[in-house]
C-alpha positions as CSV (number, residue, x, y, z in Angstrom):
1,X,12.4,8.0,-8.3
2,X,9.6,7.1,-10.9
3,X,6.9,8.0,-8.2
4,X,7.9,11.5,-8.6
5,X,6.6,11.2,-12.1
6,X,3.1,10.8,-11.0
7,X,3.2,12.3,-7.7
8,X,4.0,15.8,-9.5
9,X,0.4,16.0,-10.5
10,X,-1.0,16.2,-7.3
11,X,-1.1,19.1,-4.3
12,X,1.9,19.3,-1.6
13,X,-0.8,17.4,0.8
14,X,-1.7,14.2,-1.3
15,X,2.6,14.7,-2.1
16,X,3.8,14.6,1.5
17,X,1.3,11.7,2.7
18,X,2.3,9.9,-0.1
19,X,6.1,10.0,0.1
20,X,5.6,9.7,3.7
21,X,3.7,6.2,3.2
22,X,6.0,5.2,0.7
23,X,9.2,5.7,3.2
24,X,6.8,3.4,5.7
25,X,6.5,0.8,4.0
26,X,10.2,0.4,2.9
27,X,10.8,0.7,6.1
28,X,8.7,-2.1,7.5
29,X,8.9,-4.3,4.4
30,X,12.7,-5.0,4.0
31,X,14.0,-5.5,0.3
32,X,10.5,-4.5,-0.8
33,X,10.4,-3.5,-4.6
34,X,8.5,0.1,-5.8
35,X,6.9,-0.3,-9.3
36,X,5.2,2.8,-10.8
37,X,2.0,2.2,-12.9
38,X,1.3,5.5,-14.8
39,X,-1.5,4.4,-16.2
40,X,-2.9,3.3,-13.1
41,X,-2.0,6.0,-11.5
42,X,-0.9,4.2,-8.6
43,X,2.8,2.9,-7.0
44,X,2.9,-0.8,-6.3
45,X,5.3,-2.5,-3.8
46,X,6.3,-6.3,-3.9
47,X,8.8,-8.2,-4.1
48,X,8.9,-9.2,-8.0
49,X,7.2,-8.2,-11.2
50,X,3.7,-10.0,-11.1
51,X,0.5,-9.0,-9.2
52,X,1.2,-12.8,-7.1
53,X,3.8,-10.9,-5.5
54,X,2.6,-7.9,-5.0
55,X,2.1,-6.6,-1.2
56,X,0.1,-3.3,-1.6
57,X,-0.4,0.1,-3.5
58,X,-0.3,3.4,-3.1
59,X,-3.4,4.9,-4.7
60,X,-3.2,8.6,-5.8
61,X,-6.2,11.2,-6.2
62,X,-7.1,14.3,-6.0
63,X,-8.9,13.9,-2.7
64,X,-6.0,12.3,-0.8
65,X,-4.2,8.6,-0.8
66,X,-5.3,5.5,-0.1
67,X,-3.3,1.8,0.8
68,X,-4.2,-0.7,-1.3
69,X,-4.1,-4.0,0.3
70,X,-3.1,-7.0,-2.3
71,X,-5.9,-9.7,-1.1
72,X,-7.3,-7.8,1.9
73,X,-10.3,-9.8,2.0
74,X,-8.2,-12.6,3.5
75,X,-6.4,-10.7,5.9
76,X,-7.7,-10.3,9.4
77,X,-8.5,-6.6,10.3
78,X,-9.1,-6.4,13.9
79,X,-9.1,-2.8,13.8
80,X,-12.0,-2.2,11.2
81,X,-9.1,-0.1,8.9
82,X,-10.0,-1.9,5.1
83,X,-12.6,-0.1,3.4
84,X,-14.2,-1.1,-0.4
85,X,-16.7,-3.3,-2.0
86,X,-14.1,-5.2,-3.8
87,X,-14.4,-9.1,-3.3
88,X,-10.6,-9.7,-3.2
89,X,-8.7,-6.3,-2.3
90,X,-9.7,-3.7,0.2
91,X,-7.9,-0.4,1.1
92,X,-6.9,1.8,4.1
93,X,-7.6,5.8,3.2
94,X,-4.6,7.6,4.8
95,X,-5.7,11.3,5.9
96,X,-3.2,12.3,7.8
97,X,0.8,11.1,9.1
98,X,-1.2,9.7,12.3
99,X,-3.3,7.1,9.8
100,X,0.6,6.1,8.5
101,X,1.9,5.8,11.9
102,X,-1.2,3.9,13.2
103,X,0.1,0.5,15.0
104,X,-2.8,-1.3,13.5
105,X,-1.9,-0.5,9.8
106,X,1.8,-1.8,10.9
107,X,0.0,-5.1,11.9
108,X,-1.9,-4.9,9.1
109,X,1.2,-4.7,6.4
110,X,2.7,-8.0,8.5
111,X,-0.1,-10.0,7.9
112,X,-0.2,-8.8,4.2
113,X,3.5,-10.1,4.1
114,X,2.4,-13.5,6.0
115,X,0.1,-13.8,3.0
116,X,2.3,-13.2,0.6
117,X,4.9,-15.7,1.9
118,X,1.8,-18.5,2.4
119,X,0.9,-17.4,-1.4
120,X,4.4,-18.1,-2.7
121,X,4.7,-21.2,-0.4
122,X,7.8,-19.6,1.5
123,X,6.4,-20.2,4.8
């Protein structure tokens, strides 16, 4: 797993959360591809190699992890999970395993997938 190249730079808490979040994304989004961007320090998930085909990213830092949502500003977020000042992209702070298994996060990922299908004209 290429993600290990990036994750090895972080403490055990960050690594554990990242592995758990990765497993969650893969279980929720069948056939999704994981791609590692070493210079950007992130792990991307999508259905192709282009930015347009990306669903989400795991953004790593010494303080913790965030789940970046591609075009998050365009998604419904009734639970108010999304943060960030980006004009297009938003993120969800992941502080614990509880955050990963929040039903609202699962719903947000489903909305991100629907938005992907619409972008790709695969309705």
